[in-house]
N, C-alpha and C positions, 0 to 999 in steps of 0.2 A: 796293182789298178792305182792310178793316181789320185783319185779324188776318193777318199775312204771316206765314208759318214762315222759318225760318233760312234753306232752300233758297232763296227768293225775293230775297234781297238778292244784290248782286253777287259772283262768285267766281270767279277765274280757272279756266280750263276744266282746268288739272293739276291745280287744289286740288279742282274739283269729282271729278274721276275718283278722285283719293285717297279722298275721303269716301265714293265708293261702294261703293269696294274695301276699304276700311278696317276694316268689322266690321259685325257681325248688327244693328246698329240702323239703317243707312245704308241709304238707297235701299227704305224701307219703306212709301213712301207715304204718310207723316205730315203731308203738307202738308197746305194748307188744304181744308176739307171742302165749301166751295162749296156750302151748302145752298139758295142763291137759284137761281133759274132751271133748276132740275131738269127734265130734257127726255127727254119719250117721245115718238117722234114715229110717226105712220100704220102704218110698217111690222111694228110690233110686234105690233097688234092683226091684222094680216093672215096672218101666222105664227100667233098664238095661236089665231086661229077654226081653224085648220088643226088644232092639236094640241089642242083643245078635244074634237073630233071622236074623235082618237085616244083621249083621255083616257077618255072616257065611252062608247067601243065604238059611237059612233053612225055613221050617214051614211058609213061603210068606204069604198064604193066612190065616193061623191063626194068625198070627201076626198082619194083618190089621183088621182082626174081631176084635181081642181082643183089640188092639188101638180104635177102632170106638166106641167100647161097653163102654170104659171109656172117651170119649170125652164130657167135659160138659164146654161150656162158663162159665167164669165168672162173665162177665158184669162189671169189675171194670173200673175206668177211668184211662186206662193206659196212661204213658206218652209219648209213642212214639208206631210207627208203627212196631209192633214185625216181623210182617212178611217180611216187608222190612229187617230189621236188619238181620233175617235168610239168605234172597236173596243175599244179598252182602256182606255174609260170615264175620259179623261183631260180636265182642264180644257181649254175649247172658247172660241174667238173668232168672233163674226159682225158685220161690218162693216153697220151700216143706214144707208141713204142714201133721203132722201125729196126727190121733184124736182115741179114744178108746172107742167108743159107741156102739159099736155091728154093725150090719147092715147099710151100708150107707140111707137105705131108711127109716129108723126109722124117727118118727117125731122129737123127740129131736135130735140137732144135736153136743150137747156139746160143750166141748172147745179142741182148738188145744193143745196137749203134747206137740209137738216139732214145732219151726218154725224155718226156715233155708233158709237163701239166697243161693243160688247157682249162680255164676257166670262163663263162660266159655268163655276163650279168643283165638280164633286159631290162631291168630298171635305171643303172646308169649307163645304158647302150656302151658296154665297154667289152673287151676280149683281152683277157691275160694268158701271156704266152710263157712259160717258166720252165728255160731247159736244165736237166740235170745231168752233171756229169758223169758217164759212163764208168768210170773209174773210181767214183766215191767210195769211199770205205766204208763199210758196214757190217753188223752184225745180223743174218739174214735171221729172220722169228721163226721161219720153218727147219731151219736146218743149220743149228748149232754147232754142230761137229765141224762144218763146213767154214763157220767163220773164223776171223774177218774174212770177208771177200769182197769182192767190186760189186756194185749195186747192179752191173750188167749181167751178173752169175745168177740172179734171181731166177730171172727166166731160165735159163739151162738146167738149175735145179726143180724149179716147181713151178715154171711155166707162167702165164698171166696172172694165175691165183699170187704167188709168193712175189711178183713184182708190184702188184699192188698193194698187197699187205706190207711191204717194206716202205713203200712211199708213204703210206699213211702213217705207218711208225714213226720214220724220221722227221715228217712234216708235221705230223698231228692235223692233219686235213683229211674232208672226205673225199673218196674220189668214186663218182657215181656211176661211171662207164669207162669203157677202155677203146680204143681202136689199135690195131697191130697191122702192118704194112710189110712184106716181105719186098726189100730194095731191089731184088731181081726181077721182080715185077715191073719197076719202074723202066726197065729197060725196053721192056715189049710194047710197054705206054707209050712212051715215045716215040718208038718208030711206027705205033698206030697210029699218029697224030701228023706223021710226016718229018719229026724232028724238031728242036728246039734252036733258039737263038739265044747265046749268053755272051755275056762281054766277061773276060777274066780278072780279076782285081789285082793278080799278080803272073808272073811268066813262070812257068815250070815245066818240065817233063816228067811224065807217070807211065811205064809200063807201056813205051812205045808211042805215047800222044803227047804232044806238045800245045802248050798255051800260053799266049802272048798277053802281056797286060793292056788291057784298055782296048783291043781289039775283038768286035764282036764275031763270034764265030756261030756258025749253022752246026750244031752235032746231032748225029743218031744217039741210039739209044747208048750202044757201046761207048763212044765218047764221052756222053753224058756223065755215064757213070763213071767213069776212071777222074773225069774233072770233079765227082763228088769225093771219092775215096781217096784221095791224097791228104796226108796231114804230117808227116814227119819233116817235110821241107817246109812248110807254112809258118811263119812266124809265130802266127796265132795258136798253133797246133790245131787241136781238136777243135778248137771254138771257130778258126779260120776254116776248117773242113765244112763245120756246120752253115757257116755262112754261105758257103758255094752251094751246098746242097740247098738252101733256100732260094739261091736266084736260079737252079733248074726247076725246082716246084713251082716258082711263079712263072717261069718261061710256060711250064706244061698247062698252067693252069688256064694262061689266056689262049693255050691251043683247045685244050679241051673243052671250055663253056663255050660251044658252040651247038647248033642243032646238028650239024653232021656229026658230032663225035658223041652225042648222046643217044643218037638213033643208030649208033653202031655197035652192031651186036658183039662182034670181035674184041672192040675196046671196052664193053661192060663184062664181057665175060674175062677178060685180064684182070678187071677190078676184083671181080666175085673170085677168082682161083688163087689172088697174092694178098687178100686183107681179111681179117678176122675183126668180129664187133659184138659188143653185146647191145647194142642201139639197135630195137629194130627198126622197121619201117615205118612204125608209127611213132616212134619216137623222133624220127628223123623230118617227119610231117611237122611234128611239133616246133623243133627245132627250126625248121625251116619257117613256119607261120608267125612263131611267137619270139623268136631269139635272132632274127637276120639281121635286125639294126645295130645288135651289139658288135657282129664281126667289121664292120665299117669302120670300128675304132679299136685298132689294137696297139695292145702295149707289151712289150716284149722285154725280157731278163733271162739271166742266168744264175743258177747257183755257183759260186766261187769256189775253188777250193786250193789248197796248196800243196805242192809234191811230197809225197811222205815213201820213202822207196823202205820200209820197214817190213820186216817178214820176207823179205827176199822178192816183193811186188811193188810194181809202181802206181801206188794209191795217190788218190785226189783226196786229202783231208779237208774235209769241212768242219767248220769250227761250229760249236754252239751256237755262238752269236749269230752266225751268218744263217744257221738252220731255224733259228727263231726269225731273224729278220724275212727270211722266204716265207716262212709259216706266217707270218702278219701280215704280207703282202697279198698272199692266196685266201688265207681266209676274209681279209677285207674285198677281196673282190668277190667273194661268195655271200657276202652280207653277213658275216659271222665276227663273234668278239675275238681279240687276239686271247690266246690261251698259250700256256707254257708246253713246250715241245714236250716234255714228258710227262704230262698227263692225260689221261685219258678223256674221250667226249664224255 
């Protein structure tokens, strides 16, 4: 990145700890804003479809039934009582996960293609989205013998529970809830709303489908999925791929946020079949009523890594300083004081 902040230059751990504790101006998330590669994945639309129904007072029974079918407890070691956080209308965090392994009922879970922390602060009326590179090098807290590993392997080994525990460990933040979506379900959802129109930011061909830079294209589910999947020919690599995912999701959001879609039983069935979350219907109602304004002001960024080909794998090595910067940003968005990433809550 060309515009590095001071926190990105090498510091001793003692010096960094002194800085984040030394004054009000430290640990305030003023690192690089990372405007490129902004990432919103399919899980957001699936949750928002339910919230749309609540906001408009539509299809109440259908929405509740769908959310009940989506509910799955993570079983993770969460750092605080998430229900009390919502009851008290305090800032809340949701871990957004995207997989692409067919139906969620398959024995092989696969790995998470997208890992993103979303914080919603009703006091500041701001939402923060922070994307974590799937190839980030980590030691899995529950699978030491399989470490080091890529963070996206946490789901393959230990499901949502291990993924939450790993994110909490490496960024010293509480994860209150999670939401997971199967990308294959996006194909069905797009077809059920009649396709989406997207303008490609670059020209490329991928698995029999061609896209032209600057030309709006109406895509069915199959073409939209190919548009989202290509990454090796993108100059920005995985960051660029996730930018294209965001474009498809935003286009789908525009199509799905309608009376016709919310009342569409087939569409809602697709949502429930391809998503898991530990947000209850009541939790979603609270978010809709008390946190809605915060979603109109969205700040986005990502965790920046560097190439690391050690151990025969292609990792993204995320430095101590970068993890601390991200931790500071997310903790601030949650109304929490900065804390060293190696200290417990």
